N, CA and C atoms as an extended XYZ file, in Angstrom:
369
Properties=species:S:1:pos:R:3:atomname:S:1:resname:S:1:resid:I:1 pbc="F F F"
N       -36.976        2.010      -15.539 N   MET     1
C       -36.383        1.138      -14.881 CA  MET     1
C       -36.802        1.368      -13.558 C   MET     1
N       -37.076        0.381      -12.765 N   TYR     2
C       -37.510       -0.218      -11.471 CA  TYR     2
C       -36.641       -0.669      -10.472 C   TYR     2
N       -36.673       -0.320       -9.272 N   ASN     3
C       -35.686       -1.129       -8.118 CA  ASN     3
C       -36.579       -2.335       -7.850 C   ASN     3
N       -36.112       -2.968       -6.601 N   ARG     4
C       -36.860       -4.167       -6.215 CA  ARG     4
C       -38.448       -3.840       -5.375 C   ARG     4
N       -38.291       -2.715       -4.962 N   ARG     5
C       -39.644       -2.302       -4.295 CA  ARG     5
C       -40.612       -1.644       -5.225 C   ARG     5
N       -40.395       -1.676       -6.637 N   GLY     6
C       -41.079       -0.866       -7.792 CA  GLY     6
C       -41.109        0.637       -7.896 C   GLY     6
N       -40.196        1.206       -7.269 N   GLY     7
C       -39.863        2.274       -7.612 CA  GLY     7
C       -39.174        2.503       -8.436 C   GLY     7
N       -39.098        3.679       -9.104 N   LYS     8
C       -38.977        3.855      -10.373 CA  LYS     8
C       -37.045        4.675      -10.206 C   LYS     8
N       -36.419        4.213      -10.860 N   VAL     9
C       -35.121        4.601      -10.921 CA  VAL     9
C       -34.447        5.065      -12.231 C   VAL     9
N       -33.635        6.168      -11.832 N   SER    10
C       -33.178        6.911      -13.318 CA  SER    10
C       -31.925        6.546      -13.299 C   SER    10
N       -31.736        6.681      -15.147 N   PRO    11
C       -30.429        6.126      -15.379 CA  PRO    11
C       -29.510        6.790      -14.416 C   PRO    11
N       -29.279        7.737      -14.207 N   GLU    12
C       -28.090        8.137      -13.582 CA  GLU    12
C       -27.821        7.585      -12.318 C   GLU    12
N       -28.788        7.376      -11.518 N   ASP    13
C       -28.778        6.719      -10.423 CA  ASP    13
C       -28.462        5.423      -10.614 C   ASP    13
N       -28.476        4.600      -11.494 N   CYS    14
C       -28.181        3.252      -12.139 CA  CYS    14
C       -26.982        3.389      -12.048 C   CYS    14
N       -26.128        4.346      -13.132 N   ASN    15
C       -24.844        4.298      -13.276 CA  ASN    15
C       -23.873        4.805      -12.326 C   ASN    15
N       -24.210        5.638      -11.314 N   ALA    16
C       -23.794        5.863      -10.370 CA  ALA    16
C       -23.500        4.622       -9.546 C   ALA    16
N       -24.473        4.059       -9.072 N   GLU    17
C       -24.157        2.207       -8.653 CA  GLU    17
C       -23.362        1.610       -9.281 C   GLU    17
N       -23.328        1.652      -10.857 N   ILE    18
C       -22.261        0.449      -11.298 CA  ILE    18
C       -20.966        1.334      -10.866 C   ILE    18
N       -20.763        2.619      -11.098 N   ASP    19
C       -19.379        3.274      -10.640 CA  ASP    19
C       -19.339        2.668       -9.137 C   ASP    19
N       -19.683        2.897       -8.810 N   LYS    20
C       -19.634        2.404       -7.116 CA  LYS    20
C       -19.071        0.939       -7.359 C   LYS    20
N       -19.762       -0.108       -7.887 N   TYR    21
C       -19.416       -1.492       -8.090 CA  TYR    21
C       -18.232       -1.633       -8.836 C   TYR    21
N       -17.946       -1.100       -9.644 N   ASN    22
C       -16.851       -1.219      -10.403 CA  ASN    22
C       -15.776       -0.747       -9.407 C   ASN    22
N       -15.552        0.637       -8.839 N   LYS    23
C       -14.969        0.957       -7.827 CA  LYS    23
C       -14.204       -0.085       -6.809 C   LYS    23
N       -15.396       -0.536       -6.072 N   TRP    24
C       -15.103       -1.513       -5.251 CA  TRP    24
C       -14.123       -2.780       -5.761 C   TRP    24
N       -15.124       -3.497       -6.960 N   LEU    25
C       -14.382       -4.970       -7.733 CA  LEU    25
C       -13.130       -4.202       -7.808 C   LEU    25
N       -12.681       -3.172       -8.344 N   LYS    26
C       -11.090       -2.729       -8.717 CA  LYS    26
C       -10.243       -3.248       -7.375 C   LYS    26
N       -11.041       -2.764       -6.403 N   PHE    27
C       -10.028       -2.725       -4.686 CA  PHE    27
C       -10.278       -4.574       -4.550 C   PHE    27
N       -11.167       -5.057       -4.600 N   ALA    28
C       -11.132       -6.140       -4.322 CA  ALA    28
C       -10.173       -6.949       -4.593 C   ALA    28
N       -10.036       -7.057       -6.513 N   LYS    29
C        -9.446       -7.689       -7.103 CA  LYS    29
C        -8.062       -7.149       -6.964 C   LYS    29
N        -7.371       -6.211       -6.636 N   ARG    30
C        -6.269       -5.931       -6.231 CA  ARG    30
C        -5.841       -6.271       -4.931 C   ARG    30
N        -6.899       -6.447       -3.609 N   ASP    31
C        -6.603       -7.201       -2.716 CA  ASP    31
C        -6.129       -8.537       -2.907 C   ASP    31
N        -6.817       -9.166       -3.859 N   ALA    32
C        -6.864      -10.540       -3.656 CA  ALA    32
C        -5.682      -11.139       -4.437 C   ALA    32
N        -5.128       -9.749       -5.376 N   GLU    33
C        -3.595      -10.076       -6.273 CA  GLU    33
C        -2.396       -9.693       -5.072 C   GLU    33
N        -2.682       -8.566       -4.266 N   ASP    34
C        -2.005       -8.579       -3.053 CA  ASP    34
C        -1.273       -9.813       -2.105 C   ASP    34
N        -2.640      -10.172       -1.931 N   ALA    35
C        -2.630      -11.308       -0.800 CA  ALA    35
C        -1.657      -13.075       -1.586 C   ALA    35
N        -2.486      -13.010       -2.968 N   MET    36
C        -1.287      -14.085       -4.099 CA  MET    36
C        -0.019      -13.854       -3.871 C   MET    36
N         0.249      -12.533       -4.148 N   ARG    37
C         1.862      -12.058       -4.824 CA  ARG    37
C         2.811      -12.113       -3.536 C   ARG    37
N         1.873      -12.269       -1.894 N   SER    38
C         2.855      -12.193       -0.920 CA  SER    38
C         2.920      -13.766       -0.746 C   SER    38
N         1.963      -14.481       -0.951 N   ASP    39
C         1.693      -15.379       -0.638 CA  ASP    39
C         3.294      -16.729       -1.624 C   ASP    39
N         2.997      -16.182       -2.852 N   VAL    40
C         4.139      -16.732       -3.975 CA  VAL    40
C         5.451      -16.604       -3.678 C   VAL    40
N         5.906      -15.312       -3.082 N   LEU    41
C         6.734      -14.245       -2.660 CA  LEU    41
C         7.778      -14.448       -1.611 C   LEU    41
N         6.954      -15.521       -0.646 N   GLY    42
C         7.417      -15.408        0.668 CA  GLY    42
C         7.254      -14.554        1.535 C   GLY    42
N         6.210      -13.542        1.335 N   GLY    43
C         6.134      -12.506        2.118 CA  GLY    43
C         7.271      -11.482        2.516 C   GLY    43
N         7.211      -10.347        2.844 N   GLY    44
C         7.821       -9.183        2.778 CA  GLY    44
C         7.806       -8.426        2.018 C   GLY    44
N         7.467       -8.961        0.300 N   VAL    45
C         7.792       -7.991       -0.388 CA  VAL    45
C         6.850       -6.695       -0.484 C   VAL    45
N         5.730       -7.309        0.056 N   ASP    46
C         4.413       -6.173        0.223 CA  ASP    46
C         4.786       -4.829        1.064 C   ASP    46
N         6.041       -5.129        2.090 N   MET    47
C         6.308       -4.372        2.872 CA  MET    47
C         7.609       -3.297        2.219 C   MET    47
N         8.222       -4.413        1.457 N   LEU    48
C         8.870       -3.264        0.380 CA  LEU    48
C         8.671       -2.357       -0.071 C   LEU    48
N         7.404       -2.811       -1.229 N   GLU    49
C         6.614       -2.059       -2.110 CA  GLU    49
C         6.070       -1.165       -1.404 C   GLU    49
N         5.528       -1.123        0.105 N   ASP    50
C         5.134        0.056        1.099 CA  ASP    50
C         5.966        0.952        1.205 C   ASP    50
N         7.768        0.280        1.667 N   ILE    51
C         8.361        1.635        1.748 CA  ILE    51
C         8.733        2.366        0.414 C   ILE    51
N         9.237        1.742       -0.466 N   TYR    52
C         8.733        2.745       -1.980 CA  TYR    52
C         7.450        3.307       -2.318 C   TYR    52
N         6.401        3.017       -1.747 N   ASP    53
C         5.230        4.065       -2.065 CA  ASP    53
C         5.384        5.060       -1.088 C   ASP    53
N         5.778        4.899        0.126 N   ALA    54
C         6.091        5.771        0.869 CA  ALA    54
C         7.166        6.863        0.314 C   ALA    54
N         7.776        6.247        0.137 N   LEU    55
C         9.567        7.575       -0.872 CA  LEU    55
C         8.758        7.973       -1.860 C   LEU    55
N         7.705        7.483       -2.516 N   SER    56
C         6.780        7.953       -3.569 CA  SER    56
C         6.252        8.858       -3.355 C   SER    56
N         5.467        9.216       -1.910 N   GLY    57
C         4.458        9.886       -1.783 CA  GLY    57
C         3.096        9.305       -2.032 C   GLY    57
N         3.127        7.801       -2.468 N   GLY    58
C         1.845        7.135       -2.636 CA  GLY    58
C         1.920        6.900       -3.988 C   GLY    58
N         2.805        7.744       -4.942 N   ALA    59
C         2.626        7.927       -6.443 CA  ALA    59
C         2.681        6.542       -7.163 C   ALA    59
N         3.662        5.583       -6.429 N   PHE    60
C         3.693        4.269       -7.103 CA  PHE    60
C         2.894        3.608       -7.196 C   PHE    60
N         2.009        3.437       -6.031 N   TYR    61
C         0.670        2.559       -5.706 CA  TYR    61
C        -0.467        3.072       -6.410 C   TYR    61
N        -0.647        4.267       -6.573 N   ASP    62
C        -1.813        5.069       -7.545 CA  ASP    62
C        -1.678        4.652       -9.122 C   ASP    62
N        -0.113        4.575       -9.331 N   SER    63
C        -0.129        4.341      -10.934 CA  SER    63
C         0.131        3.095      -10.904 C   SER    63
N        -0.005        2.119      -10.152 N   GLU    64
C        -0.027        0.288      -10.209 CA  GLU    64
C         1.420        0.186      -10.594 C   GLU    64
N         2.376        0.782      -10.365 N   ALA    65
C         3.787        0.102      -10.650 CA  ALA    65
C         3.892       -0.785       -9.775 C   ALA    65
N         3.194       -0.417       -8.719 N   ILE    66
C         3.357       -1.860       -7.498 CA  ILE    66
C         2.244       -2.345       -6.677 C   ILE    66
N         2.121       -3.147       -6.514 N   LEU    67
C         0.505       -3.884       -6.071 CA  LEU    67
C         0.155       -3.449       -4.474 C   LEU    67
N         1.451       -3.368       -3.733 N   CYS    68
C         1.066       -2.734       -2.256 CA  CYS    68
C         1.615       -1.861       -2.091 C   CYS    68
N         0.654       -1.132       -1.386 N   GLY    69
C         1.027        0.024       -0.716 CA  GLY    69
C        -0.393        1.170       -0.176 C   GLY    69
N        -0.350        2.443       -0.436 N   HIS    70
C        -1.509        3.147        0.570 CA  HIS    70
C        -1.798        4.380       -0.790 C   HIS    70
N        -0.579        4.752       -1.513 N   GLY    71
C        -1.870        5.920       -2.525 CA  GLY    71
C        -1.538        7.004       -1.848 C   GLY    71
N        -1.590        8.253       -2.672 N   LYS    72
C        -1.342        9.726       -2.467 CA  LYS    72
C        -2.399       10.247       -1.229 C   LYS    72
N        -3.372        9.559       -1.295 N   THR    73
C        -4.261        9.775       -0.120 CA  THR    73
C        -4.199        9.875        1.084 C   THR    73
N        -3.314        8.884        1.524 N   TYR    74
C        -3.089        8.193        2.481 CA  TYR    74
C        -1.854        9.181        2.926 C   TYR    74
N        -0.934        9.259        2.210 N   TYR    75
C         0.030       10.189        2.560 CA  TYR    75
C        -0.191       11.690        2.522 C   TYR    75
N        -1.199       12.212        2.228 N   ARG    76
C        -1.606       13.347        2.749 CA  ARG    76
C        -1.555       13.757        4.417 C   ARG    76
N        -1.629       13.140        4.997 N   VAL    77
C        -1.861       13.145        6.176 CA  VAL    77
C        -0.539       12.837        7.116 C   VAL    77
N        -0.614       13.702        7.672 N   LYS    78
C         0.933       14.159        8.625 CA  LYS    78
C         1.311       13.201        8.989 C   LYS    78
N         2.514       12.634        8.966 N   GLY    79
C         3.022       11.705       10.037 CA  GLY    79
C         2.900       10.140        9.367 C   GLY    79
N         2.068       10.136        7.982 N   ASN    80
C         2.204        8.711        7.779 CA  ASN    80
C         3.179        8.265        7.124 C   ASN    80
N         3.983        8.844        6.358 N   LYS    81
C         5.281        8.442        5.644 CA  LYS    81
C         5.808        8.186        6.867 C   LYS    81
N         6.693        8.775        7.751 N   GLU    82
C         7.491        8.431        8.639 CA  GLU    82
C         7.028        7.006        9.277 C   GLU    82
N         5.508        6.819        9.638 N   MET    83
C         5.059        5.945       10.366 CA  MET    83
C         5.215        4.545        9.421 C   MET    83
N         4.675        4.670        8.316 N   GLU    84
C         4.818        3.372        7.215 CA  GLU    84
C         6.353        3.126        7.118 C   GLU    84
N         7.453        3.968        7.120 N   LEU    85
C         8.791        3.467        6.723 CA  LEU    85
C         9.315        2.731        7.909 C   LEU    85
N         9.008        3.449        9.262 N   ILE    86
C         9.426        2.932       10.255 CA  ILE    86
C         9.083        1.719       11.006 C   ILE    86
N         7.604        1.595       10.465 N   ALA    87
C         6.973        0.150       10.774 CA  ALA    87
C         7.384       -0.876        9.868 C   ALA    87
N         7.313       -0.482        8.277 N   ASN    88
C         7.788       -1.644        7.552 CA  ASN    88
C         9.059       -2.044        7.450 C   ASN    88
N         9.916       -0.861        7.957 N   TYR    89
C        12.121       -1.106        7.847 CA  TYR    89
C        11.901       -2.006        8.960 C   TYR    89
N        11.158       -1.979       10.457 N   THR    90
C        11.306       -2.783       11.541 CA  THR    90
C        11.061       -4.035       11.546 C   THR    90
N         9.676       -4.294       10.445 N   SER    91
C         9.460       -5.784       10.467 CA  SER    91
C        10.382       -6.213        9.562 C   SER    91
N        10.545       -5.417        8.466 N   LEU    92
C        11.294       -6.292        7.624 CA  LEU    92
C        12.646       -6.786        8.100 C   LEU    92
N        13.476       -5.777        9.060 N   SER    93
C        14.755       -6.065        9.811 CA  SER    93
C        14.475       -7.310       10.546 C   SER    93
N        13.317       -7.624       10.860 N   ILE    94
C        13.334       -8.769       11.509 CA  ILE    94
C        13.142      -10.386       11.219 C   ILE    94
N        11.826       -9.948        9.696 N   GLU    95
C        11.479      -11.251        9.036 CA  GLU    95
C        12.102      -11.446        7.876 C   GLU    95
N        12.954      -10.374        7.250 N   ARG    96
C        13.476      -10.382        5.859 CA  ARG    96
C        14.366       -9.796        5.615 C   ARG    96
N        15.764       -9.869        6.654 N   PRO    97
C        17.391       -8.844        6.573 CA  PRO    97
C        17.351       -9.211        4.853 C   PRO    97
N        17.289      -10.245        4.303 N   ASP    98
C        17.653      -10.026        2.868 CA  ASP    98
C        17.083       -9.381        1.907 C   ASP    98
N        15.761       -8.644        2.432 N   LEU    99
C        15.151       -7.712        1.587 CA  LEU    99
C        15.595       -6.303        1.862 C   LEU    99
N        16.273       -5.948        3.233 N   ILE   100
C        16.778       -4.782        3.739 CA  ILE   100
C        17.942       -4.591        3.067 C   ILE   100
N        18.876       -5.810        3.286 N   ALA   101
C        20.105       -5.613        2.013 CA  ALA   101
C        19.921       -4.959        0.748 C   ALA   101
N        19.118       -5.657       -0.128 N   GLN   102
C        18.343       -5.052       -0.964 CA  GLN   102
C        18.307       -3.791       -1.283 C   GLN   102
N        16.996       -3.251       -0.161 N   LEU   103
C        17.239       -1.784        0.240 CA  LEU   103
C        18.415       -0.831        0.565 C   LEU   103
N        19.350       -1.831        1.342 N   ARG   104
C        20.644       -1.215        1.724 CA  ARG   104
C        21.584       -0.640        0.602 C   ARG   104
N        21.220       -1.316       -0.602 N   LYS   105
C        22.007       -1.101       -1.529 CA  LYS   105
C        21.161       -0.062       -2.408 C   LYS   105
N        19.933       -0.078       -2.615 N   ASP   106
C        19.429        1.324       -3.257 CA  ASP   106
C        19.153        2.517       -2.648 C   ASP   106
N        19.042        2.472       -1.359 N   LYS   107
C        18.924        3.669       -0.578 CA  LYS   107
C        19.457        3.474        0.747 C   LYS   107
N        20.632        3.281        0.968 N   PRO   108
C        21.839        3.772        1.876 CA  PRO   108
C        21.520        5.112        3.192 C   PRO   108
N        21.444        5.869        2.386 N   ASP   109
C        21.392        6.923        3.079 CA  ASP   109
C        19.714        6.845        4.214 C   ASP   109
N        19.218        6.174        3.370 N   LEU   110
C        17.169        6.105        4.200 CA  LEU   110
C        17.588        5.072        5.168 C   LEU   110
N        18.296        3.755        4.660 N   CYS   111
C        18.885        3.046        5.972 CA  CYS   111
C        19.121        2.947        7.154 C   CYS   111
N        20.627        4.041        6.684 N   ARG   112
C        21.336        4.923        7.743 CA  ARG   112
C        20.540        5.107        8.729 C   ARG   112
N        19.317        6.399        8.386 N   GLU   113
C        18.603        6.767        9.161 CA  GLU   113
C        17.797        6.293       10.074 C   GLU   113
N        17.102        4.898        9.273 N   LEU   114
C        15.885        4.155        9.888 CA  LEU   114
C        16.786        3.252       11.077 C   LEU   114
N        17.997        3.071       10.687 N   ASP   115
C        18.754        2.331       11.636 CA  ASP   115
C        18.753        3.042       12.831 C   ASP   115
N        19.136        4.237       12.616 N   ARG   116
C        19.434        5.552       13.903 CA  ARG   116
C        18.123        5.461       14.837 C   ARG   116
N        16.746        5.779       14.013 N   VAL   117
C        15.655        5.686       14.870 CA  VAL   117
C        15.648        4.716       15.277 C   VAL   117
N        15.552        3.430       14.666 N   MET   118
C        15.158        1.982       15.340 CA  MET   118
C        15.928        1.946       16.706 C   MET   118
N        17.557        2.408       16.552 N   TYR   119
C        17.972        2.476       17.947 CA  TYR   119
C        17.833        3.367       18.927 C   TYR   119
N        17.123        4.399       19.040 N   GLU   120
C        16.962        5.355       19.592 CA  GLU   120
C        15.577        4.810       20.064 C   GLU   120
N        14.469        3.868       19.226 N   LEU   121
C        13.331        3.300       19.720 CA  LEU   121
C        13.776        2.470       21.007 C   LEU   121
N        14.705        1.572       20.568 N   GLY   122
C        15.266        0.529       21.625 CA  GLY   122
C        15.842        0.908       22.550 C   GLY   122
N        16.725        2.184       22.705 N   GLU   123
C        17.095        2.602       23.927 CA  GLU   123
C        16.018        2.650       25.554 C   GLU   123
């Protein structure tokens, strides 16, 4: 097998390139699905999924239980979980209070704590 310049390419190199392409394609498809889902559901659902992904430490996204999130690698970085929770909760509070109400029913302690943090940030 030869490349465009006429140089010989090993089967291992070809397989490595195919693996890279397949990985890229998987993420590209996932991004497209995220965008379509957000459009169909009126937005905000992606932020709610980000909150649940943060609570799972990225396990929900990695297992493809949800479409929006960051995955376990992202949450290994100190502070990312808290940052995602605060950012998404704040945005949802403004844009989609109906989703905050839904989250409040499922995670009342979390919402109380995030409300407290938002209040302190506002002072």
